[in-house]
PDB file of N, CA, C and O in Angstrom, chain B, residues numbered from 101:
ATOM      1  N   MET B 101     -19.625  37.646  18.849  1.00  0.00           N
ATOM      2  CA  MET B 101     -18.507  37.730  17.926  1.00  0.00           C
ATOM      3  C   MET B 101     -17.731  36.407  17.868  1.00  0.00           C
ATOM      4  O   MET B 101     -17.162  36.062  16.833  1.00  0.00           O
ATOM      5  N   ALA B 102     -17.713  35.679  18.975  1.00  0.00           N
ATOM      6  CA  ALA B 102     -16.972  34.416  19.002  1.00  0.00           C
ATOM      7  C   ALA B 102     -17.576  33.415  18.024  1.00  0.00           C
ATOM      8  O   ALA B 102     -16.851  32.621  17.426  1.00  0.00           O
ATOM      9  N   GLY B 103     -18.886  33.446  17.859  1.00  0.00           N
ATOM     10  CA  GLY B 103     -19.537  32.535  16.924  1.00  0.00           C
ATOM     11  C   GLY B 103     -19.113  32.790  15.494  1.00  0.00           C
ATOM     12  O   GLY B 103     -18.964  31.848  14.716  1.00  0.00           O
ATOM     13  N   GLY B 104     -18.915  34.062  15.130  1.00  0.00           N
ATOM     14  CA  GLY B 104     -18.481  34.410  13.782  1.00  0.00           C
ATOM     15  C   GLY B 104     -17.085  33.904  13.486  1.00  0.00           C
ATOM     16  O   GLY B 104     -16.806  33.446  12.379  1.00  0.00           O
ATOM     17  N   GLY B 105     -16.200  33.987  14.482  1.00  0.00           N
ATOM     18  CA  GLY B 105     -14.835  33.483  14.320  1.00  0.00           C
ATOM     19  C   GLY B 105     -14.822  31.985  14.115  1.00  0.00           C
ATOM     20  O   GLY B 105     -14.035  31.460  13.328  1.00  0.00           O
ATOM     21  N   ASN B 106     -15.692  31.306  14.824  1.00  0.00           N
ATOM     22  CA  ASN B 106     -15.791  29.861  14.699  1.00  0.00           C
ATOM     23  C   ASN B 106     -16.280  29.489  13.303  1.00  0.00           C
ATOM     24  O   ASN B 106     -15.789  28.534  12.702  1.00  0.00           O
ATOM     25  N   PHE B 107     -17.241  30.241  12.795  1.00  0.00           N
ATOM     26  CA  PHE B 107     -17.775  29.988  11.456  1.00  0.00           C
ATOM     27  C   PHE B 107     -16.684  30.176  10.399  1.00  0.00           C
ATOM     28  O   PHE B 107     -16.520  29.343   9.508  1.00  0.00           O
ATOM     29  N   ILE B 108     -15.950  31.269  10.509  1.00  0.00           N
ATOM     30  CA  ILE B 108     -14.872  31.543   9.545  1.00  0.00           C
ATOM     31  C   ILE B 108     -13.815  30.443   9.621  1.00  0.00           C
ATOM     32  O   ILE B 108     -13.306  29.991   8.595  1.00  0.00           O
ATOM     33  N   HIS B 109     -13.493  30.021  10.827  1.00  0.00           N
ATOM     34  CA  HIS B 109     -12.515  28.942  10.991  1.00  0.00           C
ATOM     35  C   HIS B 109     -13.002  27.671  10.316  1.00  0.00           C
ATOM     36  O   HIS B 109     -12.227  26.991   9.643  1.00  0.00           O
ATOM     37  N   ARG B 110     -14.277  27.341  10.488  1.00  0.00           N
ATOM     38  CA  ARG B 110     -14.831  26.135   9.870  1.00  0.00           C
ATOM     39  C   ARG B 110     -14.821  26.232   8.354  1.00  0.00           C
ATOM     40  O   ARG B 110     -14.531  25.249   7.672  1.00  0.00           O
ATOM     41  N   VAL B 111     -15.133  27.408   7.817  1.00  0.00           N
ATOM     42  CA  VAL B 111     -15.122  27.592   6.358  1.00  0.00           C
ATOM     43  C   VAL B 111     -13.704  27.454   5.829  1.00  0.00           C
ATOM     44  O   VAL B 111     -13.481  26.780   4.824  1.00  0.00           O
ATOM     45  N   MET B 112     -12.745  28.085   6.496  1.00  0.00           N
ATOM     46  CA  MET B 112     -11.346  27.996   6.049  1.00  0.00           C
ATOM     47  C   MET B 112     -10.852  26.557   6.142  1.00  0.00           C
ATOM     48  O   MET B 112     -10.135  26.085   5.259  1.00  0.00           O
ATOM     49  N   SER B 113     -11.230  25.866   7.202  1.00  0.00           N
ATOM     50  CA  SER B 113     -10.831  24.472   7.372  1.00  0.00           C
ATOM     51  C   SER B 113     -11.419  23.612   6.256  1.00  0.00           C
ATOM     52  O   SER B 113     -10.733  22.748   5.711  1.00  0.00           O
ATOM     53  N   TYR B 114     -12.682  23.846   5.916  1.00  0.00           N
ATOM     54  CA  TYR B 114     -13.341  23.094   4.856  1.00  0.00           C
ATOM     55  C   TYR B 114     -12.645  23.335   3.515  1.00  0.00           C
ATOM     56  O   TYR B 114     -12.367  22.388   2.779  1.00  0.00           O
ATOM     57  N   VAL B 115     -12.366  24.592   3.200  1.00  0.00           N
ATOM     58  CA  VAL B 115     -11.726  24.932   1.927  1.00  0.00           C
ATOM     59  C   VAL B 115     -10.334  24.309   1.860  1.00  0.00           C
ATOM     60  O   VAL B 115      -9.962  23.728   0.840  1.00  0.00           O
ATOM     61  N   ALA B 116      -9.562  24.427   2.943  1.00  0.00           N
ATOM     62  CA  ALA B 116      -8.220  23.838   2.958  1.00  0.00           C
ATOM     63  C   ALA B 116      -8.306  22.323   2.789  1.00  0.00           C
ATOM     64  O   ALA B 116      -7.523  21.733   2.044  1.00  0.00           O
ATOM     65  N   ASN B 117      -9.247  21.700   3.472  1.00  0.00           N
ATOM     66  CA  ASN B 117      -9.417  20.255   3.371  1.00  0.00           C
ATOM     67  C   ASN B 117      -9.752  19.849   1.939  1.00  0.00           C
ATOM     68  O   ASN B 117      -9.196  18.880   1.423  1.00  0.00           O
ATOM     69  N   GLU B 118     -10.653  20.580   1.299  1.00  0.00           N
ATOM     70  CA  GLU B 118     -11.023  20.270  -0.086  1.00  0.00           C
ATOM     71  C   GLU B 118      -9.822  20.411  -1.018  1.00  0.00           C
ATOM     72  O   GLU B 118      -9.616  19.570  -1.893  1.00  0.00           O
ATOM     73  N   LEU B 119      -9.039  21.455  -0.839  1.00  0.00           N
ATOM     74  CA  LEU B 119      -7.860  21.663  -1.690  1.00  0.00           C
ATOM     75  C   LEU B 119      -6.842  20.540  -1.490  1.00  0.00           C
ATOM     76  O   LEU B 119      -6.267  20.035  -2.455  1.00  0.00           O
ATOM     77  N   ILE B 120      -6.626  20.158  -0.246  1.00  0.00           N
ATOM     78  CA  ILE B 120      -5.647  19.102   0.041  1.00  0.00           C
ATOM     79  C   ILE B 120      -6.137  17.767  -0.522  1.00  0.00           C
ATOM     80  O   ILE B 120      -5.376  17.050  -1.171  1.00  0.00           O
ATOM     81  N   VAL B 121      -7.390  17.438  -0.278  1.00  0.00           N
ATOM     82  CA  VAL B 121      -7.929  16.157  -0.751  1.00  0.00           C
ATOM     83  C   VAL B 121      -7.892  16.098  -2.277  1.00  0.00           C
ATOM     84  O   VAL B 121      -7.465  15.096  -2.849  1.00  0.00           O
ATOM     85  N   ASN B 122      -8.334  17.157  -2.929  1.00  0.00           N
ATOM     86  CA  ASN B 122      -8.315  17.161  -4.399  1.00  0.00           C
ATOM     87  C   ASN B 122      -6.897  17.119  -4.935  1.00  0.00           C
ATOM     88  O   ASN B 122      -6.622  16.439  -5.923  1.00  0.00           O
ATOM     89  N   GLY B 123      -5.991  17.848  -4.282  1.00  0.00           N
ATOM     90  CA  GLY B 123      -4.587  17.837  -4.715  1.00  0.00           C
ATOM     91  C   GLY B 123      -3.986  16.447  -4.610  1.00  0.00           C
ATOM     92  O   GLY B 123      -3.293  16.000  -5.524  1.00  0.00           O
ATOM     93  N   LEU B 124      -4.243  15.760  -3.505  1.00  0.00           N
ATOM     94  CA  LEU B 124      -3.692  14.414  -3.335  1.00  0.00           C
ATOM     95  C   LEU B 124      -4.377  13.413  -4.254  1.00  0.00           C
ATOM     96  O   LEU B 124      -3.724  12.521  -4.795  1.00  0.00           O
ATOM     97  N   ALA B 125      -5.669  13.552  -4.434  1.00  0.00           N
ATOM     98  CA  ALA B 125      -6.402  12.620  -5.291  1.00  0.00           C
ATOM     99  C   ALA B 125      -5.933  12.701  -6.739  1.00  0.00           C
ATOM    100  O   ALA B 125      -5.996  11.712  -7.468  1.00  0.00           O
ATOM    101  N   ASN B 126      -5.472  13.854  -7.151  1.00  0.00           N
ATOM    102  CA  ASN B 126      -5.041  14.036  -8.537  1.00  0.00           C
ATOM    103  C   ASN B 126      -3.526  13.936  -8.701  1.00  0.00           C
ATOM    104  O   ASN B 126      -3.001  14.226  -9.776  1.00  0.00           O
ATOM    105  N   SER B 127      -2.826  13.532  -7.659  1.00  0.00           N
ATOM    106  CA  SER B 127      -1.369  13.445  -7.709  1.00  0.00           C
ATOM    107  C   SER B 127      -0.933  12.008  -8.010  1.00  0.00           C
ATOM    108  O   SER B 127      -1.170  11.109  -7.203  1.00  0.00           O
ATOM    109  N   PRO B 128      -0.302  11.789  -9.157  1.00  0.00           N
ATOM    110  CA  PRO B 128       0.178  10.429  -9.476  1.00  0.00           C
ATOM    111  C   PRO B 128       1.183   9.912  -8.442  1.00  0.00           C
ATOM    112  O   PRO B 128       1.178   8.727  -8.109  1.00  0.00           O
ATOM    113  N   ALA B 129       2.038  10.796  -7.939  1.00  0.00           N
ATOM    114  CA  ALA B 129       3.026  10.366  -6.941  1.00  0.00           C
ATOM    115  C   ALA B 129       2.331   9.891  -5.668  1.00  0.00           C
ATOM    116  O   ALA B 129       2.707   8.864  -5.101  1.00  0.00           O
ATOM    117  N   PHE B 130       1.328  10.627  -5.220  1.00  0.00           N
ATOM    118  CA  PHE B 130       0.605  10.212  -4.019  1.00  0.00           C
ATOM    119  C   PHE B 130      -0.151   8.914  -4.273  1.00  0.00           C
ATOM    120  O   PHE B 130      -0.222   8.058  -3.392  1.00  0.00           O
ATOM    121  N   GLN B 131      -0.710   8.762  -5.452  1.00  0.00           N
ATOM    122  CA  GLN B 131      -1.428   7.527  -5.765  1.00  0.00           C
ATOM    123  C   GLN B 131      -0.492   6.330  -5.748  1.00  0.00           C
ATOM    124  O   GLN B 131      -0.859   5.268  -5.245  1.00  0.00           O
ATOM    125  N   ARG B 132       0.726   6.485  -6.295  1.00  0.00           N
ATOM    126  CA  ARG B 132       1.705   5.393  -6.246  1.00  0.00           C
ATOM    127  C   ARG B 132       2.060   5.068  -4.798  1.00  0.00           C
ATOM    128  O   ARG B 132       2.137   3.902  -4.411  1.00  0.00           O
ATOM    129  N   PHE B 133       2.278   6.126  -3.998  1.00  0.00           N
ATOM    130  CA  PHE B 133       2.591   5.940  -2.584  1.00  0.00           C
ATOM    131  C   PHE B 133       1.462   5.179  -1.882  1.00  0.00           C
ATOM    132  O   PHE B 133       1.719   4.256  -1.109  1.00  0.00           O
ATOM    133  N   ALA B 134       0.224   5.565  -2.153  1.00  0.00           N
ATOM    134  CA  ALA B 134      -0.927   4.929  -1.507  1.00  0.00           C
ATOM    135  C   ALA B 134      -1.034   3.461  -1.902  1.00  0.00           C
ATOM    136  O   ALA B 134      -1.317   2.614  -1.055  1.00  0.00           O
ATOM    137  N   VAL B 135      -0.815   3.153  -3.158  1.00  0.00           N
ATOM    138  CA  VAL B 135      -0.898   1.761  -3.621  1.00  0.00           C
ATOM    139  C   VAL B 135       0.212   0.926  -2.998  1.00  0.00           C
ATOM    140  O   VAL B 135      -0.035  -0.183  -2.523  1.00  0.00           O
ATOM    141  N   ARG B 136       1.448   1.459  -2.997  1.00  0.00           N
ATOM    142  CA  ARG B 136       2.565   0.716  -2.392  1.00  0.00           C
ATOM    143  C   ARG B 136       2.315   0.483  -0.908  1.00  0.00           C
ATOM    144  O   ARG B 136       2.548  -0.612  -0.398  1.00  0.00           O
ATOM    145  N   THR B 137       1.846   1.505  -0.225  1.00  0.00           N
ATOM    146  CA  THR B 137       1.590   1.381   1.205  1.00  0.00           C
ATOM    147  C   THR B 137       0.495   0.357   1.473  1.00  0.00           C
ATOM    148  O   THR B 137       0.608  -0.449   2.396  1.00  0.00           O
ATOM    149  N   SER B 138      -0.549   0.386   0.681  1.00  0.00           N
ATOM    150  CA  SER B 138      -1.646  -0.560   0.844  1.00  0.00           C
ATOM    151  C   SER B 138      -1.158  -1.998   0.644  1.00  0.00           C
ATOM    152  O   SER B 138      -1.517  -2.891   1.412  1.00  0.00           O
ATOM    153  N   LYS B 139      -0.344  -2.216  -0.385  1.00  0.00           N
ATOM    154  CA  LYS B 139       0.183  -3.557  -0.643  1.00  0.00           C
ATOM    155  C   LYS B 139       1.080  -4.025   0.495  1.00  0.00           C
ATOM    156  O   LYS B 139       1.024  -5.188   0.894  1.00  0.00           O
ATOM    157  N   ARG B 140       1.907  -3.121   1.019  1.00  0.00           N
ATOM    158  CA  ARG B 140       2.790  -3.504   2.129  1.00  0.00           C
ATOM    159  C   ARG B 140       1.982  -3.862   3.370  1.00  0.00           C
ATOM    160  O   ARG B 140       2.296  -4.835   4.055  1.00  0.00           O
ATOM    161  N   ILE B 141       0.956  -3.090   3.660  1.00  0.00           N
ATOM    162  CA  ILE B 141       0.122  -3.378   4.829  1.00  0.00           C
ATOM    163  C   ILE B 141      -0.589  -4.710   4.647  1.00  0.00           C
ATOM    164  O   ILE B 141      -0.710  -5.487   5.593  1.00  0.00           O
ATOM    165  N   GLU B 142      -1.057  -4.973   3.437  1.00  0.00           N
ATOM    166  CA  GLU B 142      -1.722  -6.250   3.165  1.00  0.00           C
ATOM    167  C   GLU B 142      -0.746  -7.406   3.352  1.00  0.00           C
ATOM    168  O   GLU B 142      -1.100  -8.419   3.954  1.00  0.00           O
ATOM    169  N   ASN B 143       0.483  -7.266   2.841  1.00  0.00           N
ATOM    170  CA  ASN B 143       1.493  -8.317   2.996  1.00  0.00           C
ATOM    171  C   ASN B 143       1.821  -8.555   4.460  1.00  0.00           C
ATOM    172  O   ASN B 143       1.929  -9.702   4.893  1.00  0.00           O
ATOM    173  N   VAL B 144       1.979  -7.489   5.222  1.00  0.00           N
ATOM    174  CA  VAL B 144       2.285  -7.624   6.645  1.00  0.00           C
ATOM    175  C   VAL B 144       1.124  -8.297   7.367  1.00  0.00           C
ATOM    176  O   VAL B 144       1.342  -9.117   8.259  1.00  0.00           O
ATOM    177  N   SER B 145      -0.096  -7.962   6.995  1.00  0.00           N
ATOM    178  CA  SER B 145      -1.261  -8.581   7.628  1.00  0.00           C
ATOM    179  C   SER B 145      -1.314 -10.073   7.347  1.00  0.00           C
ATOM    180  O   SER B 145      -1.626 -10.862   8.239  1.00  0.00           O
ATOM    181  N   VAL B 146      -1.013 -10.466   6.116  1.00  0.00           N
ATOM    182  CA  VAL B 146      -1.014 -11.885   5.760  1.00  0.00           C
ATOM    183  C   VAL B 146       0.078 -12.618   6.543  1.00  0.00           C
ATOM    184  O   VAL B 146      -0.155 -13.700   7.082  1.00  0.00           O
ATOM    185  N   LYS B 147       1.271 -12.018   6.600  1.00  0.00           N
ATOM    186  CA  LYS B 147       2.361 -12.655   7.345  1.00  0.00           C
ATOM    187  C   LYS B 147       2.025 -12.758   8.826  1.00  0.00           C
ATOM    188  O   LYS B 147       2.330 -13.768   9.460  1.00  0.00           O
ATOM    189  N   ALA B 148       1.400 -11.727   9.382  1.00  0.00           N
ATOM    190  CA  ALA B 148       1.018 -11.754  10.799  1.00  0.00           C
ATOM    191  C   ALA B 148       0.007 -12.857  11.059  1.00  0.00           C
ATOM    192  O   ALA B 148       0.079 -13.531  12.087  1.00  0.00           O
ATOM    193  N   ALA B 149      -0.926 -13.051  10.149  1.00  0.00           N
ATOM    194  CA  ALA B 149      -1.914 -14.118  10.313  1.00  0.00           C
ATOM    195  C   ALA B 149      -1.233 -15.481  10.261  1.00  0.00           C
ATOM    196  O   ALA B 149      -1.596 -16.381  11.018  1.00  0.00           O
ATOM    197  N   GLU B 150      -0.255 -15.642   9.379  1.00  0.00           N
ATOM    198  CA  GLU B 150       0.471 -16.910   9.293  1.00  0.00           C
ATOM    199  C   GLU B 150       1.240 -17.182  10.574  1.00  0.00           C
ATOM    200  O   GLU B 150       1.218 -18.297  11.095  1.00  0.00           O
ATOM    201  N   VAL B 151       1.918 -16.163  11.079  1.00  0.00           N
ATOM    202  CA  VAL B 151       2.686 -16.332  12.318  1.00  0.00           C
ATOM    203  C   VAL B 151       1.748 -16.633  13.480  1.00  0.00           C
ATOM    204  O   VAL B 151       2.056 -17.474  14.325  1.00  0.00           O
ATOM    205  N   LYS B 152       0.619 -15.961  13.530  1.00  0.00           N
ATOM    206  CA  LYS B 152      -0.356 -16.201  14.596  1.00  0.00           C
ATOM    207  C   LYS B 152      -0.826 -17.653  14.562  1.00  0.00           C
ATOM    208  O   LYS B 152      -0.955 -18.298  15.602  1.00  0.00           O
ATOM    209  N   LYS B 153      -1.078 -18.158  13.359  1.00  0.00           N
ATOM    210  CA  LYS B 153      -1.526 -19.545  13.227  1.00  0.00           C
ATOM    211  C   LYS B 153      -0.434 -20.510  13.686  1.00  0.00           C
ATOM    212  O   LYS B 153      -0.715 -21.470  14.404  1.00  0.00           O
ATOM    213  N   LYS B 154       0.810 -20.258  13.275  1.00  0.00           N
ATOM    214  CA  LYS B 154       1.912 -21.131  13.673  1.00  0.00           C
ATOM    215  C   LYS B 154       2.110 -21.120  15.177  1.00  0.00           C
ATOM    216  O   LYS B 154       2.322 -22.164  15.794  1.00  0.00           O
ATOM    217  N   VAL B 155       2.039 -19.924  15.766  1.00  0.00           N
ATOM    218  CA  VAL B 155       2.236 -19.819  17.210  1.00  0.00           C
ATOM    219  C   VAL B 155       1.119 -20.538  17.956  1.00  0.00           C
ATOM    220  O   VAL B 155       1.377 -21.243  18.932  1.00  0.00           O
ATOM    221  N   SER B 156      -0.116 -20.363  17.505  1.00  0.00           N
ATOM    222  CA  SER B 156      -1.224 -21.023  18.193  1.00  0.00           C
ATOM    223  C   SER B 156      -1.120 -22.543  18.058  1.00  0.00           C
ATOM    224  O   SER B 156      -1.457 -23.269  18.993  1.00  0.00           O
ATOM    225  N   GLU B 157      -0.657 -23.028  16.909  1.00  0.00           N
ATOM    226  CA  GLU B 157      -0.458 -24.476  16.742  1.00  0.00           C
ATOM    227  C   GLU B 157       0.633 -24.976  17.675  1.00  0.00           C
ATOM    228  O   GLU B 157       0.504 -26.046  18.269  1.00  0.00           O
ATOM    229  N   GLN B 158       1.713 -24.201  17.807  1.00  0.00           N
ATOM    230  CA  GLN B 158       2.812 -24.592  18.683  1.00  0.00           C
ATOM    231  C   GLN B 158       2.358 -24.595  20.141  1.00  0.00           C
ATOM    232  O   GLN B 158       2.716 -25.492  20.904  1.00  0.00           O
ATOM    233  N   VAL B 159       1.574 -23.594  20.524  1.00  0.00           N
ATOM    234  CA  VAL B 159       1.063 -23.540  21.896  1.00  0.00           C
ATOM    235  C   VAL B 159       0.162 -24.744  22.159  1.00  0.00           C
ATOM    236  O   VAL B 159       0.236 -25.357  23.224  1.00  0.00           O
ATOM    237  N   ALA B 160      -0.688 -25.083  21.190  1.00  0.00           N
ATOM    238  CA  ALA B 160      -1.570 -26.238  21.351  1.00  0.00           C
ATOM    239  C   ALA B 160      -0.751 -27.518  21.518  1.00  0.00           C
ATOM    240  O   ALA B 160      -1.090 -28.365  22.344  1.00  0.00           O
ATOM    241  N   LYS B 161       0.316 -27.664  20.744  1.00  0.00           N
ATOM    242  CA  LYS B 161       1.187 -28.850  20.870  1.00  0.00           C
ATOM    243  C   LYS B 161       1.837 -28.889  22.246  1.00  0.00           C
ATOM    244  O   LYS B 161       1.918 -29.947  22.870  1.00  0.00           O
ATOM    245  N   ASN B 162       2.303 -27.728  22.719  1.00  0.00           N
ATOM    246  CA  ASN B 162       2.951 -27.677  24.027  1.00  0.00           C
ATOM    247  C   ASN B 162       1.969 -28.017  25.138  1.00  0.00           C
ATOM    248  O   ASN B 162       2.324 -28.701  26.097  1.00  0.00           O
ATOM    249  N   ILE B 163       0.742 -27.542  25.011  1.00  0.00           N
ATOM    250  CA  ILE B 163      -0.275 -27.856  26.022  1.00  0.00           C
ATOM    251  C   ILE B 163      -0.548 -29.347  26.030  1.00  0.00           C
ATOM    252  O   ILE B 163      -0.662 -29.948  27.098  1.00  0.00           O
ATOM    253  N   GLU B 164      -0.656 -29.951  24.859  1.00  0.00           N
ATOM    254  CA  GLU B 164      -0.890 -31.391  24.770  1.00  0.00           C
ATOM    255  C   GLU B 164       0.273 -32.178  25.381  1.00  0.00           C
ATOM    256  O   GLU B 164       0.055 -33.176  26.068  1.00  0.00           O
ATOM    257  N   SER B 165       1.487 -31.735  25.134  1.00  0.00           N
ATOM    258  CA  SER B 165       2.631 -32.464  25.680  1.00  0.00           C
ATOM    259  C   SER B 165       2.678 -32.349  27.203  1.00  0.00           C
ATOM    260  O   SER B 165       3.102 -33.289  27.875  1.00  0.00           O
ATOM    261  N   PHE B 166       2.248 -31.211  27.759  1.00  0.00           N
ATOM    262  CA  PHE B 166       2.203 -31.084  29.223  1.00  0.00           C
ATOM    263  C   PHE B 166       1.101 -31.964  29.806  1.00  0.00           C
ATOM    264  O   PHE B 166       1.258 -32.523  30.891  1.00  0.00           O
ATOM    265  N   LYS B 167      -0.007 -32.084  29.089  1.00  0.00           N
ATOM    266  CA  LYS B 167      -1.100 -32.925  29.569  1.00  0.00           C
ATOM    267  C   LYS B 167      -0.689 -34.396  29.605  1.00  0.00           C
ATOM    268  O   LYS B 167      -1.129 -35.149  30.474  1.00  0.00           O
ATOM    269  N   ASN B 168       0.154 -34.798  28.659  1.00  0.00           N
ATOM    270  CA  ASN B 168       0.555 -36.203  28.551  1.00  0.00           C
ATOM    271  C   ASN B 168       1.660 -36.575  29.524  1.00  0.00           C
ATOM    272  O   ASN B 168       1.964 -37.757  29.683  1.00  0.00           O
ATOM    273  N   GLU B 169       2.252 -35.618  30.162  1.00  0.00           N
ATOM    274  CA  GLU B 169       3.355 -35.938  31.100  1.00  0.00           C
ATOM    275  C   GLU B 169       2.867 -36.411  32.423  1.00  0.00           C
ATOM    276  O   GLU B 169       3.671 -36.715  33.305  1.00  0.00           O
TER     277      GLU B 169
END
């Protein structure tokens, strides 16, 4: 009997997942949210890469200055 309960749970989970995915995929508000979020994450990633480059350049300069002392 436990196997039957597991099967029903999986079917209900699948149906709920399909309804949620289709509902969100067809929602203009969710699509706007997804696009805005994607753009913000992309901007943050670009800024993080710039900061990483600046920090690594500064560390390299500091290492060189210690070597020259």
